[in-house]
Structure formats: structure tokens, C-alpha cells
PyMOL commands that place a pseudoatom at each C-alpha (Angstrom):
pseudoatom trace, name=CA, resn=ARG, resi=1, chain=A, elem=C, hetatm=0, pos=[-34.766, 207.967, 76.252]
pseudoatom trace, name=CA, resn=ILE, resi=2, chain=A, elem=C, hetatm=0, pos=[-37.819, 208.740, 78.619]
pseudoatom trace, name=CA, resn=SER, resi=3, chain=A, elem=C, hetatm=0, pos=[-37.082, 209.933, 82.298]
pseudoatom trace, name=CA, resn=VAL, resi=4, chain=A, elem=C, hetatm=0, pos=[-39.445, 211.192, 84.888]
pseudoatom trace, name=CA, resn=SER, resi=5, chain=A, elem=C, hetatm=0, pos=[-37.978, 213.228, 87.779]
pseudoatom trace, name=CA, resn=GLY, resi=6, chain=A, elem=C, hetatm=0, pos=[-39.985, 214.499, 90.876]
pseudoatom trace, name=CA, resn=PHE, resi=7, chain=A, elem=C, hetatm=0, pos=[-39.881, 216.312, 94.071]
pseudoatom trace, name=CA, resn=VAL, resi=8, chain=A, elem=C, hetatm=0, pos=[-41.733, 216.343, 97.255]
pseudoatom trace, name=CA, resn=GLY, resi=9, chain=A, elem=C, hetatm=0, pos=[-41.057, 218.600, 100.186]
pseudoatom trace, name=CA, resn=PHE, resi=10, chain=A, elem=C, hetatm=0, pos=[-41.939, 221.846, 101.793]
pseudoatom trace, name=CA, resn=LEU, resi=11, chain=A, elem=C, hetatm=0, pos=[-41.432, 225.424, 100.724]
pseudoatom trace, name=CA, resn=SER, resi=12, chain=A, elem=C, hetatm=0, pos=[-41.555, 228.393, 102.949]
pseudoatom trace, name=CA, resn=GLY, resi=13, chain=A, elem=C, hetatm=0, pos=[-39.880, 231.773, 103.365]
pseudoatom trace, name=CA, resn=ASP, resi=14, chain=A, elem=C, hetatm=0, pos=[-40.094, 231.396, 107.269]
pseudoatom trace, name=CA, resn=ALA, resi=15, chain=A, elem=C, hetatm=0, pos=[-39.003, 228.346, 109.071]
pseudoatom trace, name=CA, resn=ALA, resi=16, chain=A, elem=C, hetatm=0, pos=[-41.947, 228.763, 111.374]
pseudoatom trace, name=CA, resn=ARG, resi=17, chain=A, elem=C, hetatm=0, pos=[-44.313, 228.349, 108.668]
pseudoatom trace, name=CA, resn=LEU, resi=18, chain=A, elem=C, hetatm=0, pos=[-42.911, 224.937, 107.450]
pseudoatom trace, name=CA, resn=THR, resi=19, chain=A, elem=C, hetatm=0, pos=[-45.507, 222.981, 109.153]
pseudoatom trace, name=CA, resn=GLU, resi=20, chain=A, elem=C, hetatm=0, pos=[-48.373, 224.854, 107.621]
pseudoatom trace, name=CA, resn=GLY, resi=21, chain=A, elem=C, hetatm=0, pos=[-50.584, 223.014, 105.030]
pseudoatom trace, name=CA, resn=ASN, resi=22, chain=A, elem=C, hetatm=0, pos=[-49.719, 225.670, 102.181]
pseudoatom trace, name=CA, resn=ALA, resi=23, chain=A, elem=C, hetatm=0, pos=[-45.944, 225.020, 102.662]
pseudoatom trace, name=CA, resn=LYS, resi=24, chain=A, elem=C, hetatm=0, pos=[-46.021, 221.537, 101.192]
pseudoatom trace, name=CA, resn=ALA, resi=25, chain=A, elem=C, hetatm=0, pos=[-44.921, 221.249, 97.601]
pseudoatom trace, name=CA, resn=TRP, resi=26, chain=A, elem=C, hetatm=0, pos=[-44.289, 218.768, 94.833]
pseudoatom trace, name=CA, resn=SER, resi=27, chain=A, elem=C, hetatm=0, pos=[-43.418, 218.498, 91.118]
pseudoatom trace, name=CA, resn=ILE, resi=28, chain=A, elem=C, hetatm=0, pos=[-42.943, 215.983, 88.467]
pseudoatom trace, name=CA, resn=THR, resi=29, chain=A, elem=C, hetatm=0, pos=[-41.080, 216.454, 85.329]
pseudoatom trace, name=CA, resn=PRO, resi=30, chain=A, elem=C, hetatm=0, pos=[-41.045, 214.208, 82.345]
pseudoatom trace, name=CA, resn=SER, resi=31, chain=A, elem=C, hetatm=0, pos=[-38.312, 214.264, 79.942]
pseudoatom trace, name=CA, resn=ILE, resi=32, chain=A, elem=C, hetatm=0, pos=[-37.809, 212.610, 76.474]
pseudoatom trace, name=CA, resn=SER, resi=33, chain=A, elem=C, hetatm=0, pos=[-34.603, 212.763, 74.387]
pseudoatom trace, name=CA, resn=TRP, resi=34, chain=A, elem=C, hetatm=0, pos=[-34.240, 211.472, 71.121]
pseudoatom trace, name=CA, resn=ALA, resi=35, chain=A, elem=C, hetatm=0, pos=[-31.144, 211.437, 69.073]
pseudoatom trace, name=CA, resn=ALA, resi=36, chain=A, elem=C, hetatm=0, pos=[-32.987, 212.346, 65.951]
pseudoatom trace, name=CA, resn=PHE, resi=37, chain=A, elem=C, hetatm=0, pos=[-30.508, 214.914, 64.798]
pseudoatom trace, name=CA, resn=ASP, resi=38, chain=A, elem=C, hetatm=0, pos=[-27.398, 213.136, 66.020]
pseudoatom trace, name=CA, resn=PHE, resi=39, chain=A, elem=C, hetatm=0, pos=[-27.060, 210.901, 62.758]
pseudoatom trace, name=CA, resn=GLY, resi=40, chain=A, elem=C, hetatm=0, pos=[-23.562, 211.929, 62.470]
pseudoatom trace, name=CA, resn=THR, resi=41, chain=A, elem=C, hetatm=0, pos=[-22.592, 210.941, 65.883]
pseudoatom trace, name=CA, resn=VAL, resi=42, chain=A, elem=C, hetatm=0, pos=[-24.424, 207.521, 65.499]
pseudoatom trace, name=CA, resn=ARG, resi=43, chain=A, elem=C, hetatm=0, pos=[-22.820, 206.979, 62.138]
pseudoatom trace, name=CA, resn=ALA, resi=44, chain=A, elem=C, hetatm=0, pos=[-19.358, 207.772, 63.593]
pseudoatom trace, name=CA, resn=ARG, resi=45, chain=A, elem=C, hetatm=0, pos=[-20.007, 205.168, 66.539]
pseudoatom trace, name=CA, resn=LEU, resi=46, chain=A, elem=C, hetatm=0, pos=[-21.223, 202.455, 64.171]
pseudoatom trace, name=CA, resn=ARG, resi=47, chain=A, elem=C, hetatm=0, pos=[-17.988, 203.041, 62.013]
pseudoatom trace, name=CA, resn=ALA, resi=48, chain=A, elem=C, hetatm=0, pos=[-15.711, 202.890, 65.198]
pseudoatom trace, name=CA, resn=SER, resi=49, chain=A, elem=C, hetatm=0, pos=[-17.490, 199.675, 66.419]
pseudoatom trace, name=CA, resn=LYS, resi=50, chain=A, elem=C, hetatm=0, pos=[-16.890, 198.230, 62.874]
pseudoatom trace, name=CA, resn=ALA, resi=51, chain=A, elem=C, hetatm=0, pos=[-13.451, 198.987, 62.722]
pseudoatom trace, name=CA, resn=GLN, resi=52, chain=A, elem=C, hetatm=0, pos=[-13.091, 197.811, 66.290]
pseudoatom trace, name=CA, resn=ALA, resi=53, chain=A, elem=C, hetatm=0, pos=[-14.667, 194.521, 65.162]
pseudoatom trace, name=CA, resn=GLU, resi=54, chain=A, elem=C, hetatm=0, pos=[-12.441, 194.055, 62.253]
pseudoatom trace, name=CA, resn=GLY, resi=55, chain=A, elem=C, hetatm=0, pos=[-9.331, 194.920, 64.217]
pseudoatom trace, name=CA, resn=ALA, resi=56, chain=A, elem=C, hetatm=0, pos=[-10.387, 192.235, 66.773]
pseudoatom trace, name=CA, resn=LEU, resi=57, chain=A, elem=C, hetatm=0, pos=[-10.909, 189.682, 63.880]
pseudoatom trace, name=CA, resn=ALA, resi=58, chain=A, elem=C, hetatm=0, pos=[-7.500, 190.534, 62.313]
pseudoatom trace, name=CA, resn=GLN, resi=59, chain=A, elem=C, hetatm=0, pos=[-5.785, 189.944, 65.719]
pseudoatom trace, name=CA, resn=TYR, resi=60, chain=A, elem=C, hetatm=0, pos=[-7.779, 186.555, 66.078]
pseudoatom trace, name=CA, resn=GLN, resi=61, chain=A, elem=C, hetatm=0, pos=[-6.624, 185.460, 62.623]
pseudoatom trace, name=CA, resn=GLN, resi=62, chain=A, elem=C, hetatm=0, pos=[-2.948, 186.398, 63.465]
pseudoatom trace, name=CA, resn=ALA, resi=63, chain=A, elem=C, hetatm=0, pos=[-3.154, 184.577, 66.602]
pseudoatom trace, name=CA, resn=VAL, resi=64, chain=A, elem=C, hetatm=0, pos=[-4.639, 181.503, 64.729]
pseudoatom trace, name=CA, resn=LEU, resi=65, chain=A, elem=C, hetatm=0, pos=[-1.784, 181.577, 61.975]
pseudoatom trace, name=CA, resn=LEU, resi=66, chain=A, elem=C, hetatm=0, pos=[0.844, 181.965, 64.614]
pseudoatom trace, name=CA, resn=ALA, resi=67, chain=A, elem=C, hetatm=0, pos=[-0.419, 179.002, 66.486]
pseudoatom trace, name=CA, resn=LEU, resi=68, chain=A, elem=C, hetatm=0, pos=[-0.605, 176.881, 63.244]
pseudoatom trace, name=CA, resn=GLU, resi=69, chain=A, elem=C, hetatm=0, pos=[3.035, 178.002, 62.613]
pseudoatom trace, name=CA, resn=ASP, resi=70, chain=A, elem=C, hetatm=0, pos=[4.255, 176.909, 66.036]
pseudoatom trace, name=CA, resn=THR, resi=71, chain=A, elem=C, hetatm=0, pos=[2.490, 173.715, 65.600]
pseudoatom trace, name=CA, resn=GLU, resi=72, chain=A, elem=C, hetatm=0, pos=[3.734, 172.990, 62.150]
pseudoatom trace, name=CA, resn=ASN, resi=73, chain=A, elem=C, hetatm=0, pos=[7.506, 174.003, 63.537]
pseudoatom trace, name=CA, resn=ALA, resi=74, chain=A, elem=C, hetatm=0, pos=[7.101, 171.700, 66.492]
pseudoatom trace, name=CA, resn=LEU, resi=75, chain=A, elem=C, hetatm=0, pos=[5.893, 168.930, 64.346]
pseudoatom trace, name=CA, resn=ILE, resi=76, chain=A, elem=C, hetatm=0, pos=[8.687, 169.190, 61.867]
pseudoatom trace, name=CA, resn=GLY, resi=77, chain=A, elem=C, hetatm=0, pos=[11.351, 169.520, 64.557]
pseudoatom trace, name=CA, resn=TYR, resi=78, chain=A, elem=C, hetatm=0, pos=[9.877, 166.354, 66.247]
pseudoatom trace, name=CA, resn=GLY, resi=79, chain=A, elem=C, hetatm=0, pos=[9.867, 164.298, 62.999]
pseudoatom trace, name=CA, resn=ARG, resi=80, chain=A, elem=C, hetatm=0, pos=[13.638, 165.342, 62.455]
pseudoatom trace, name=CA, resn=GLN, resi=81, chain=A, elem=C, hetatm=0, pos=[14.479, 164.275, 65.832]
pseudoatom trace, name=CA, resn=GLN, resi=82, chain=A, elem=C, hetatm=0, pos=[12.808, 161.000, 65.364]
pseudoatom trace, name=CA, resn=ALA, resi=83, chain=A, elem=C, hetatm=0, pos=[14.770, 160.226, 62.271]
pseudoatom trace, name=CA, resn=ARG, resi=84, chain=A, elem=C, hetatm=0, pos=[17.896, 161.364, 63.918]
pseudoatom trace, name=CA, resn=LEU, resi=85, chain=A, elem=C, hetatm=0, pos=[17.015, 158.930, 66.866]
pseudoatom trace, name=CA, resn=ALA, resi=86, chain=A, elem=C, hetatm=0, pos=[16.702, 156.093, 64.472]
pseudoatom trace, name=CA, resn=ILE, resi=87, chain=A, elem=C, hetatm=0, pos=[20.119, 156.706, 62.791]
pseudoatom trace, name=CA, resn=VAL, resi=88, chain=A, elem=C, hetatm=0, pos=[21.652, 156.948, 66.168]
pseudoatom trace, name=CA, resn=VAL, resi=89, chain=A, elem=C, hetatm=0, pos=[20.073, 153.872, 67.635]
pseudoatom trace, name=CA, resn=GLU, resi=90, chain=A, elem=C, hetatm=0, pos=[21.755, 151.883, 64.613]
pseudoatom trace, name=CA, resn=GLN, resi=91, chain=A, elem=C, hetatm=0, pos=[25.120, 153.658, 65.141]
pseudoatom trace, name=CA, resn=ALA, resi=92, chain=A, elem=C, hetatm=0, pos=[24.925, 152.512, 68.810]
pseudoatom trace, name=CA, resn=LYS, resi=93, chain=A, elem=C, hetatm=0, pos=[23.918, 148.904, 67.871]
pseudoatom trace, name=CA, resn=ALA, resi=94, chain=A, elem=C, hetatm=0, pos=[26.858, 148.760, 65.546]
pseudoatom trace, name=CA, resn=ALA, resi=95, chain=A, elem=C, hetatm=0, pos=[29.295, 150.360, 68.097]
pseudoatom trace, name=CA, resn=ARG, resi=96, chain=A, elem=C, hetatm=0, pos=[28.269, 147.866, 70.742]
pseudoatom trace, name=CA, resn=ARG, resi=97, chain=A, elem=C, hetatm=0, pos=[28.558, 144.774, 68.233]
pseudoatom trace, name=CA, resn=ALA, resi=98, chain=A, elem=C, hetatm=0, pos=[32.160, 146.174, 67.378]
pseudoatom trace, name=CA, resn=GLU, resi=99, chain=A, elem=C, hetatm=0, pos=[33.153, 146.558, 70.986]
pseudoatom trace, name=CA, resn=GLN, resi=100, chain=A, elem=C, hetatm=0, pos=[31.877, 143.008, 71.721]
pseudoatom trace, name=CA, resn=LEU, resi=101, chain=A, elem=C, hetatm=0, pos=[33.747, 141.683, 68.661]
pseudoatom trace, name=CA, resn=ALA, resi=102, chain=A, elem=C, hetatm=0, pos=[36.917, 143.617, 69.994]
pseudoatom trace, name=CA, resn=GLN, resi=103, chain=A, elem=C, hetatm=0, pos=[36.648, 142.117, 73.353]
pseudoatom trace, name=CA, resn=ILE, resi=104, chain=A, elem=C, hetatm=0, pos=[36.420, 138.435, 71.890]
pseudoatom trace, name=CA, resn=ARG, resi=105, chain=A, elem=C, hetatm=0, pos=[39.433, 139.165, 69.708]
pseudoatom trace, name=CA, resn=TYR, resi=106, chain=A, elem=C, hetatm=0, pos=[41.258, 140.653, 72.824]
pseudoatom trace, name=CA, resn=ARG, resi=107, chain=A, elem=C, hetatm=0, pos=[40.661, 137.451, 74.835]
pseudoatom trace, name=CA, resn=GLU, resi=108, chain=A, elem=C, hetatm=0, pos=[41.702, 135.194, 72.014]
pseudoatom trace, name=CA, resn=GLY, resi=109, chain=A, elem=C, hetatm=0, pos=[44.984, 137.374, 71.368]
pseudoatom trace, name=CA, resn=SER, resi=110, chain=A, elem=C, hetatm=0, pos=[44.441, 138.745, 68.039]
pseudoatom trace, name=CA, resn=GLU, resi=111, chain=A, elem=C, hetatm=0, pos=[43.818, 142.240, 69.029]
pseudoatom trace, name=CA, resn=ASP, resi=112, chain=A, elem=C, hetatm=0, pos=[45.719, 144.501, 71.396]
pseudoatom trace, name=CA, resn=PHE, resi=113, chain=A, elem=C, hetatm=0, pos=[44.458, 146.334, 74.305]
pseudoatom trace, name=CA, resn=LEU, resi=114, chain=A, elem=C, hetatm=0, pos=[44.425, 149.785, 72.629]
pseudoatom trace, name=CA, resn=THR, resi=115, chain=A, elem=C, hetatm=0, pos=[42.078, 148.513, 69.898]
pseudoatom trace, name=CA, resn=LEU, resi=116, chain=A, elem=C, hetatm=0, pos=[39.859, 147.240, 72.662]
pseudoatom trace, name=CA, resn=LEU, resi=117, chain=A, elem=C, hetatm=0, pos=[40.056, 150.618, 74.340]
pseudoatom trace, name=CA, resn=ASP, resi=118, chain=A, elem=C, hetatm=0, pos=[39.272, 152.285, 71.062]
pseudoatom trace, name=CA, resn=ALA, resi=119, chain=A, elem=C, hetatm=0, pos=[36.205, 150.249, 70.538]
pseudoatom trace, name=CA, resn=GLN, resi=120, chain=A, elem=C, hetatm=0, pos=[34.926, 150.933, 74.070]
pseudoatom trace, name=CA, resn=ARG, resi=121, chain=A, elem=C, hetatm=0, pos=[35.484, 154.642, 73.437]
pseudoatom trace, name=CA, resn=THR, resi=122, chain=A, elem=C, hetatm=0, pos=[33.485, 154.507, 70.341]
pseudoatom trace, name=CA, resn=GLN, resi=123, chain=A, elem=C, hetatm=0, pos=[30.528, 152.651, 72.030]
pseudoatom trace, name=CA, resn=LEU, resi=124, chain=A, elem=C, hetatm=0, pos=[30.558, 154.966, 74.962]
pseudoatom trace, name=CA, resn=ALA, resi=125, chain=A, elem=C, hetatm=0, pos=[30.639, 157.941, 72.508]
pseudoatom trace, name=CA, resn=ALA, resi=126, chain=A, elem=C, hetatm=0, pos=[27.574, 156.380, 70.376]
pseudoatom trace, name=CA, resn=ASP, resi=127, chain=A, elem=C, hetatm=0, pos=[25.763, 155.668, 73.960]
pseudoatom trace, name=CA, resn=ASP, resi=128, chain=A, elem=C, hetatm=0, pos=[25.987, 159.238, 74.803]
pseudoatom trace, name=CA, resn=ALA, resi=129, chain=A, elem=C, hetatm=0, pos=[24.824, 160.238, 71.455]
pseudoatom trace, name=CA, resn=LEU, resi=130, chain=A, elem=C, hetatm=0, pos=[21.850, 158.018, 71.859]
pseudoatom trace, name=CA, resn=ALA, resi=131, chain=A, elem=C, hetatm=0, pos=[21.129, 159.540, 75.179]
pseudoatom trace, name=CA, resn=GLN, resi=132, chain=A, elem=C, hetatm=0, pos=[21.194, 162.970, 73.651]
pseudoatom trace, name=CA, resn=ALA, resi=133, chain=A, elem=C, hetatm=0, pos=[19.022, 161.967, 70.892]
pseudoatom trace, name=CA, resn=GLU, resi=134, chain=A, elem=C, hetatm=0, pos=[16.376, 160.514, 73.220]
pseudoatom trace, name=CA, resn=ALA, resi=135, chain=A, elem=C, hetatm=0, pos=[16.409, 163.737, 75.314]
pseudoatom trace, name=CA, resn=ALA, resi=136, chain=A, elem=C, hetatm=0, pos=[15.966, 165.677, 72.089]
pseudoatom trace, name=CA, resn=VAL, resi=137, chain=A, elem=C, hetatm=0, pos=[13.077, 163.605, 71.126]
pseudoatom trace, name=CA, resn=ASN, resi=138, chain=A, elem=C, hetatm=0, pos=[11.501, 164.138, 74.622]
pseudoatom trace, name=CA, resn=VAL, resi=139, chain=A, elem=C, hetatm=0, pos=[12.049, 167.818, 74.108]
pseudoatom trace, name=CA, resn=GLY, resi=140, chain=A, elem=C, hetatm=0, pos=[10.178, 167.515, 70.881]
pseudoatom trace, name=CA, resn=VAL, resi=141, chain=A, elem=C, hetatm=0, pos=[7.163, 165.810, 72.305]
pseudoatom trace, name=CA, resn=VAL, resi=142, chain=A, elem=C, hetatm=0, pos=[6.969, 168.645, 75.073]
pseudoatom trace, name=CA, resn=GLY, resi=143, chain=A, elem=C, hetatm=0, pos=[7.175, 171.103, 72.014]
pseudoatom trace, name=CA, resn=VAL, resi=144, chain=A, elem=C, hetatm=0, pos=[4.228, 169.392, 70.263]
pseudoatom trace, name=CA, resn=TYR, resi=145, chain=A, elem=C, hetatm=0, pos=[2.275, 169.212, 73.367]
pseudoatom trace, name=CA, resn=LYS, resi=146, chain=A, elem=C, hetatm=0, pos=[2.752, 172.896, 74.296]
pseudoatom trace, name=CA, resn=ALA, resi=147, chain=A, elem=C, hetatm=0, pos=[2.083, 174.116, 70.670]
pseudoatom trace, name=CA, resn=LEU, resi=148, chain=A, elem=C, hetatm=0, pos=[-1.181, 172.366, 70.698]
pseudoatom trace, name=CA, resn=GLY, resi=149, chain=A, elem=C, hetatm=0, pos=[-2.313, 174.117, 73.773]
pseudoatom trace, name=CA, resn=GLY, resi=150, chain=A, elem=C, hetatm=0, pos=[-1.526, 171.541, 76.318]
pseudoatom trace, name=CA, resn=TRP, resi=151, chain=A, elem=C, hetatm=0, pos=[0.670, 173.446, 78.502]
pseudoatom trace, name=CA, resn=LYS, resi=152, chain=A, elem=C, hetatm=0, pos=[-0.077, 176.609, 80.639]
pseudoatom trace, name=CA, resn=GLN, resi=153, chain=A, elem=C, hetatm=0, pos=[2.658, 178.549, 81.870]
pseudoatom trace, name=CA, resn=ASP, resi=154, chain=A, elem=C, hetatm=0, pos=[0.951, 179.524, 84.852]
pseudoatom trace, name=CA, resn=GLN, resi=155, chain=A, elem=C, hetatm=0, pos=[0.680, 176.050, 86.147]
pseudoatom trace, name=CA, resn=ALA, resi=156, chain=A, elem=C, hetatm=0, pos=[2.361, 175.371, 89.329]
pseudoatom trace, name=CA, resn=PRO, resi=157, chain=A, elem=C, hetatm=0, pos=[4.239, 172.343, 89.730]
pseudoatom trace, name=CA, resn=ALA, resi=158, chain=A, elem=C, hetatm=0, pos=[2.720, 169.650, 91.941]
pseudoatom trace, name=CA, resn=ALA, resi=159, chain=A, elem=C, hetatm=0, pos=[3.664, 169.678, 95.619]
pseudoatom trace, name=CA, resn=PRO, resi=160, chain=A, elem=C, hetatm=0, pos=[6.296, 166.913, 96.476]
pseudoatom trace, name=CA, resn=VAL, resi=161, chain=A, elem=C, hetatm=0, pos=[4.868, 164.033, 98.283]
pseudoatom trace, name=CA, resn=ALA, resi=162, chain=A, elem=C, hetatm=0, pos=[7.036, 162.728, 101.219]
pseudoatom trace, name=CA, resn=VAL, resi=163, chain=A, elem=C, hetatm=0, pos=[7.414, 159.052, 101.264]
pseudoatom trace, name=CA, resn=VAL, resi=164, chain=A, elem=C, hetatm=0, pos=[8.099, 157.396, 104.522]
pseudoatom trace, name=CA, resn=ASN, resi=165, chain=A, elem=C, hetatm=0, pos=[9.531, 153.830, 104.910]
pseudoatom trace, name=CA, resn=ARG, resi=166, chain=A, elem=C, hetatm=0, pos=[8.700, 151.857, 107.962]
for i in range(1, 166): cmd.bond("trace and resi %d" % i, "trace and resi %d" % (i + 1))
show_as sticks, trace
zoom trace
């Protein structure tokens, strides 16, 4: 590194003589510094920089692996919820058909009222299970979306919009 320092001013032992010509003073001082004999320090800084870079690379690799794991888990969960939904849809269809048949048999007099109530209860339970399965699939979609980086926690919800009917 090369640096140049300078001074321009007045020097006098007596304040009254500061304005005289021989009281003016100036100086220029060049300076050169070279780390030729600091090889140990340079090597230590180089090793520290390499270690810091390796640490940053390891953190990056860990973050990528965790993101891949989160994505895989979200996709597996979503797939399981989809499979469960397909089963629950079929159960709900069967319960609905059984309730319809029980209704017809009750109207014709071949079934009693308790059998009809039991079929209706089964249908309502199947519809409830269907709603829960659909909600689980929707939660799974959100999980996949978040795992793929589509959701930021600091996003504020949109401001509500007022609707005026006239």
C-alpha cells in the first residue's frame, strides 16, 4: 500500500511572527507498506476464508436437503390424502344409495323407521368423513405449495373489500 501525507501551515515560536515569510512551513511524507514478511498472517487469513466458505457451502447443502425432505414429505402426505379421499367418496356414494333404498323400502312398508334412521345416520357420518377428507386434501395442497416455496410467512393477508349493495 502506498500513501502520501502532507502538511502546509505556519511555524513560529512567537505569535507575532506568524505572518512573516520564514514562518511558512510545509512537508510531504510518502509511505509504502508491504506485507512481505507477514506470510503467516496471510496464510491464516486464507485458511479462515476457505473454512468460512466450506461452512457456508455445508449450510447451503443442508438447507437444500431439508427443503427436498419437506417437499417429499408434503407430496407423500398429499398422495395419501388423495387415496383416502377416493375411498371415502366411494363410501359416501354407497351410504347415499343405501339411504335411498331404505327410504323406498320404508315408504313401501317393508322396513321399519329405525332402519331408515340408521341408514340416514350412516349417510351423515359418511358425508362428514367426506368433508374431512376433502379438507385434508386441501391442507395437503397448501403443504405442497409451501414446501415448494410458494408461501412466505411474512405476507400480510389482503385488506378486506367492502361490498355495497344499492
